[in-house]
Each structure stands twice: as C-alpha cells, then as structure tokens.
C-alpha positions in Angstrom: -83.8 -190.3 222.2 -86.3 -189.3 219.5 -87.2 -190.4 216.1 -86.9 -187.8 213.5 -89.8 -186.5 211.4 -88.0 -188.1 208.3 -88.1 -191.5 210.0 -91.7 -191.2 211.2 -93.2 -190.0 207.9 -91.0 -192.3 205.8 -92.2 -195.3 207.8 -95.8 -194.0 207.4 -95.5 -193.7 203.7 -93.9 -197.1 203.1 -96.6 -198.5 205.4 -99.3 -196.9 203.2 -97.7 -198.6 200.2 -97.7 -202.0 202.0 -101.4 -201.6 202.8 -101.9 -201.4 199.0 -99.9 -204.4 198.2 -96.5 -205.0 196.7 -97.6 -204.9 193.1 -99.7 -201.7 193.4 -98.3 -198.4 192.2 -99.0 -195.3 194.2 -98.2 -191.7 193.4 -96.5 -189.0 195.5 -99.7 -187.0 195.5 -101.8 -189.9 196.9 -99.2 -190.6 199.7 -99.1 -186.9 200.5 -102.9 -186.7 200.9 -103.1 -189.9 203.0 -100.4 -188.8 205.3 -101.2 -185.0 205.3 -97.7 -184.0 204.3 -96.5 -182.0 201.3 -95.8 -183.7 198.0 -92.3 -182.3 198.0 -91.6 -184.0 201.3 -93.0 -187.3 200.1 -90.7 -187.0 197.0 -87.7 -186.6 199.3 -88.7 -189.7 201.3 -89.3 -191.7 198.2 -85.8 -190.8 196.8 -84.2 -192.0 200.1 -86.3 -195.2 200.1 -85.5 -195.8 196.5 -81.8 -195.4 197.0 -82.0 -198.0 199.8 -83.8 -200.4 197.3 -87.0 -200.5 199.5 -89.2 -198.9 196.9 -88.9 -198.6 193.1 -90.1 -195.9 190.7 -92.4 -196.8 187.8 -92.3 -194.5 184.9 -95.1 -193.6 182.6 -98.6 -192.1 182.8 -99.6 -194.8 185.3 -96.3 -194.4 187.1 -95.5 -193.8 190.7 -93.8 -195.9 193.3 -94.2 -199.4 194.6 -92.4 -201.7 197.1 -89.3 -203.2 195.7 -90.2 -206.5 197.3 -93.0 -208.0 199.2 -94.0 -206.2 202.5 -93.1 -209.3 204.5 -89.6 -209.1 203.2 -89.0 -205.5 204.4 -88.1 -205.0 208.1 -88.8 -201.9 210.1 -85.1 -201.8 210.9 -84.2 -201.6 207.2 -86.7 -198.7 206.7 -85.3 -196.8 209.7 -81.7 -197.4 208.8 -82.4 -196.1 205.2 -84.1 -192.9 206.6 -81.9 -192.0 209.5 -79.0 -194.4 209.9 -78.2 -196.5 213.0 -79.1 -195.5 216.4 -75.4 -195.5 217.3 -72.5 -195.5 214.9 -69.1 -196.8 215.9 -67.3 -193.7 214.5 -69.4 -191.5 216.8 -66.4 -191.2 219.2 -64.2 -190.0 216.3 -66.7 -187.5 215.1 -67.2 -185.9 218.6 -64.0 -186.0 220.6 -64.6 -182.7 222.3 -61.9 -180.0 222.2 -59.1 -182.6 221.7 -58.2 -184.6 218.6 -59.0 -188.0 220.2 -61.8 -188.6 222.7 -60.3 -188.9 226.2 -62.4 -192.1 226.7 -61.3 -193.8 223.6 -59.5 -196.6 225.3 -61.9 -197.7 228.1 -65.5 -196.3 227.7 -68.5 -197.8 229.4 -70.7 -195.3 227.6 -69.6 -196.6 224.2 -70.4 -200.2 225.4 -73.8 -199.1 226.6 -74.7 -197.5 223.2 -73.4 -200.4 221.3 -75.5 -202.7 223.4 -78.6 -200.6 223.0 -78.0 -200.3 219.2 -77.7 -204.1 219.0 -81.0 -204.7 220.9 -82.7 -202.0 218.8 -81.5 -203.7 215.6 -82.4 -207.1 216.8 -85.9 -206.1 217.8 -86.8 -204.1 214.8 -85.2 -206.7 212.4 -87.9 -209.1 213.6 -90.7 -206.7 212.7 -91.9 -206.6 209.1 -94.0 -204.1 207.4 -96.8 -206.7 207.3 -96.7 -206.8 211.2 -97.7 -203.1 211.2 -100.7 -203.7 209.0 -102.9 -204.4 212.1 -104.6 -202.1 214.5 -102.9 -200.8 217.5 -104.4 -203.4 219.9 -103.2 -206.2 217.8 -99.8 -204.6 217.5 -99.6 -204.4 221.3 -100.3 -208.1 221.4 -97.6 -208.7 218.8 -95.2 -206.7 221.0 -96.0 -208.7 224.2 -95.7 -212.0 222.3 -92.4 -211.1 220.5 -90.8 -208.9 223.1 -91.8 -210.5 226.5 -89.6 -208.0 228.5 -91.8 -205.2 227.3 -93.5 -203.4 230.3 -97.2 -204.3 230.8 -98.4 -200.9 229.7 -100.2 -200.4 226.5 -101.0 -197.4 224.4 -104.7 -196.9 224.2 -105.8 -195.4 220.9 -109.0 -193.9 222.4 -106.8 -191.8 224.7 -104.7 -189.8 222.3 -101.7 -192.1 222.6 -101.3 -191.7 226.3 -99.8 -194.8 227.9 -102.0 -196.4 230.6 -101.7 -199.6 232.6 -103.6 -202.4 231.0 -105.7 -203.2 234.1 -106.2 -199.8 235.6 -108.1 -196.7 234.6 -107.9 -193.8 237.0 -110.9 -191.5 237.7 -109.0 -188.5 236.4 -108.1 -190.1 233.1 -111.7 -191.1 232.6 -112.8 -187.5 233.0 -110.1 -186.3 230.7 -111.2 -188.9 228.1 -114.7 -187.6 228.3 -113.7 -184.3 227.0 -113.1 -182.3 230.2 -109.9 -180.4 230.5 -107.3 -181.3 233.2 -108.4 -178.4 235.3 -112.1 -179.4 235.1 -111.3 -183.0 236.0 
C-alpha cells in the first residue's frame, strides 16, 4: 500500500498552515514555495481541503487560506480521508467483481474481513493523531508513536540517514560508511 502524492502534499501543506497557527492566513504561493510544489497543485489541494471544511478561504488583498479550526481539532485521519478517501471502502467488492456481475466471494470473504479490520485500525490510529502532534521533530514523533502505539516495532526512522529505517540500538558498520558519504560499492 502506498500513499498518493495528493495525500502526502496535502498533509504537508496543512501542516505548514498548522505551524503558522490557526488564525494566520497563508497564500498558495507561500505554501508552494515552502513545499517546493507548483502553485496550481497547491490550489488543487486547498480546494479539496476547503470542501472537507478543514481550511477556509479568506478573500481580499490580504487573503489566502487558514485552518477552519484549531490544529488540535484536526486529525490526520480527517485530512487523509478528505484527500484520498478511506483505505478500504465497503463497496469495493461491488466495484471490482471481476468478469462476473457479482464477486464470487461476496458471501464469505476472508479478504474483505481483513481489509475492513485494517481499515478500522488505520482509522483508529490516525484519529488519535492531531496536526499539533506532527509539529514536533522526527525524534519526538517517534517517541509519540511508541507511547501511543505500543505495538509498533522498535525501529525508528533516523533523520540523519535519509529516512532509512534502523534498529534503535544498532548501527552497522556498512550503514556508518554509507552515512559518511561513501557509496554502497565503496563501503
């Protein structure tokens, strides 16, 4: 499973707005520059987020966009649902039945049960994470994850290693060499 660019950039833009504060107005151009994406793409993202009532547009010479409510009242799940919809939709089986009119597994489907369970866990986890929770650095966010999601593996993403996942207590010799600027072949 992958998150779409729409979801990634939309979350990044609304997070930029949260960093500025709920009452601050930001422009499409400002968001585009801060996130290194085109103003047209930011405008598309803002339209989607506005329709979901997560941001509101402010007209006038000093206009732009601002959060529709405080950042601690907006969940990551709400943002991702607005941008891409649920991870799994109950009507998926009706949309993709194969070459027949009704899915051959429509009565007793363990796959559907699996996806519904994963969707529920996904919604539950991200409904407990607010925009304000993401206003910290990566190390503090890793601590938040370990505190709030205790079943999470004991691996962390090390920001100094280009987002490669490492074990929190181990650092291999080859990864140290790669971090120092040597290529994989030179290490």
